[in-house]
N, C-alpha and C positions, 0 to 999 in steps of 0.2 A: 645677138642683141636685136630684138624685134623693133626697137624704137624708130630707127631710121626707115625700116621697111614700112612702118605705119605712116610715116611722113610721105613716102612715095605713093602709098595707096590713097592718102588724102589728096595729093596733087592730082592723081588721076580722076578722083571725084570732082575736084575743082575744075579741071580742064574740060570735062565733059558736061559739067553742070553750070556752076555760077559763071565761069568764064564765058560760056556760050550765051548765057542769059544776058550778060552785060557786055557783049562783044562790041557794040557801038561805043560804049564808054571807054573800054580799053583801047580801041582803035584811036579815039580822040586823044586820050592821054599819051599814047605812043607818038602821035603826030605833033601835038601842040605842047607837050610837056605838062608838068604839074602846076596847079595854081590853087593850092589849099588856102582856106581862109583862117585856119586855126592851127596853132602849134600846141600839142599836148605833151606835157612832161609827166611820164607815168613810171610806175615801179616795174622792175623786171620780173616781179612775181608772176609765175605762170598761170595763176588763177584769175588775174585781172588784166584782160585784154581790152584796151580802150576802144578798139574798133567794134567790139561786141557790146560793151557797156553803152556806147552812144549809137550803136546800130548805124554806122556810117558806110558810105559807098567808097570804092577805090578813088583816090585822089582828093578826098574831102578833108583829110587831116594829115598834117606833118607830125610824126611821132618820134620822140626820143625817150628811151627807157633806161633807167639805171637803178641801182639798189636804193630803195626808199624814196624814189622820185625827188631827189634833192637837186637844188640849183646852187652851185658854188658862187661866191662873189666874183666880180670881174677881177681877173688877175692878168697883168700884162707881161708876165715873165715869158721865157722862151720854151716852157714845157708844152706838151700836147694837152689840149683841153677839149675833150670830145663833146661834152654837154654844152660848153660855151660856144663851140663851133656850130653846133646845131641851132642854137638860139640866134647866133649872128646870121646864119644863112636864112633862117625862117623870117627874121625881121627885116634884114637889109636887102635880101635878094627876092624872097617870095612875097614879101610885103603882107604877111599875115595880119589879120585884124584883131585876133585874140590869142592870148597865151593862157592855157589852162594847166595848172599844177594839180594833177590828179593823184591823191593819196588813197590809201585803202585801210580798212580795219584789219587787225591781226597781222600787221606787217612784221615779217621776220627780222628785217634790218633794224627797225625801231626797237623791237624787243631785245635784240642782241646788244644794242647801244645801252639800253636801260640796265640790263643784267651784266654788262661788262664782259660779254662772252669772248670777245677778241682783244681785250685790252692788252697792249704791249706784245701782241702775238707777232712772230716773225713773218716775213713775206712768204706766201705759199701756205701758211697755216692760219690765215685770218688777218695778216698784217695789212693787206690792201683794203680789206673791209674796215678795219680799225681806223686807218688813215682817212678813208672816205667818210665814215660816220662821225669823225671828229668835227665835221661841219656843224653838227647840232649839239656838240658837247655842252655849251653854256646853257641851252634850253633844257637839256637832259638833267644837268646838275640842279637846276632850279626846280624842276618837277620832282626829282628824287627827294629833295629836301622838303617840299610841300607834302609829298605822300607820306613821309615819315611823321609829319605833324598831324596829318589827317588821313587815316586809313581808308576813308570813303573815296578818296581820289583814285580813279582808274589811270594810273601813270602811263600805261601804254597808249591808251586812247588820247590822253592829254598831249603826249609827245607827238603822236601822229598828226594832230591838228597844229601843234606848234611848228612842226617841220614844214608844213605847207605855208604857214604865215611867213616863216623865215625865208623860204625859197622865193616867195613873192617879193620880200624886201631885197633879197639878193639880185633878183631880176632888175630891180631899179638901179643897181650899182653899175649896170651896163649903160653907157651914155646913149647908145642908139635906141635902147629900150625906153629909158626915161624921157628922151626927146620925143619919141613917137607917142608915148602916153600923154605927154604934155600937149602935143599937137592935136590930140583927140583921134588919132588914126589907129591906136592900139589900146586894147583893154586887157588888164590882167585879172584872171579869175582863179579862185581856189576851190577845189571840190574833194570830197572824200566818198568812196564807195564802200559800203558794208557788204562784204562777201556773203555772210550768212543770211542777212535780211534782204539783200537786193535793193537797199535804200541808198540813194545818192543825196549827199548834203553839199550845199553850195555856200561859200563864204559870202555873207552880207557885209560889204565894206563899211556900211554906215553903223552897224551894231557891233561888228567884229565877231559875230557868232555864225556858226554853220547851221543852215536851215535846210530841212528835208524838202526835196522837190516833190510836189504833189503829182500823183498819177491818177488821172481821171479815167475810170472805166466803168462798165456796167457789170457789176458782180453777178447779176442774175443770168448773164450770158454764158457763164462757165458751165 
């Protein structure tokens, strides 16, 4: 299996290239610890790396990734909650100023939810995925019904956006998030990256619509 060997080769390139180029930054991060200003909640999809999409430097973003970039509602039971723990740490300990829920087009988890790929599957055969994606089941059912009435609706795209909005709503169910937002020390953002087109759309909270981020460049320079 050559995949792990490829990772080691990549590490060697990193160690002799980017690591050396940013040595002062890495030394400072090692000595002083991290102080990112942004938490990004992104999908685990291997095609969408938020550090590449936003072209960030080491230590600039605190990132948590899961299937379909979902945020569960605040739950105070005694189970383990990985995403909730990351949110709590970022807001209460790192004191981030922004939380960005970063979705993406052509999301496999979203499509699986729409198509019922793992409905009622046993654990180890899709059951964990089914349980996780149940977070967006109400939105999925609404969009399914709308798509049946209007074939022009792109159900997958609609659910990708709905999942981001739902995750932002769920963020506000955490008291420490809603309190920080009310105090003006924390802002919640929603964004969607289109893999094929390279377009980033950001949620406009005033209109409720996702708007493309303009990219200013000199096309004649290519």
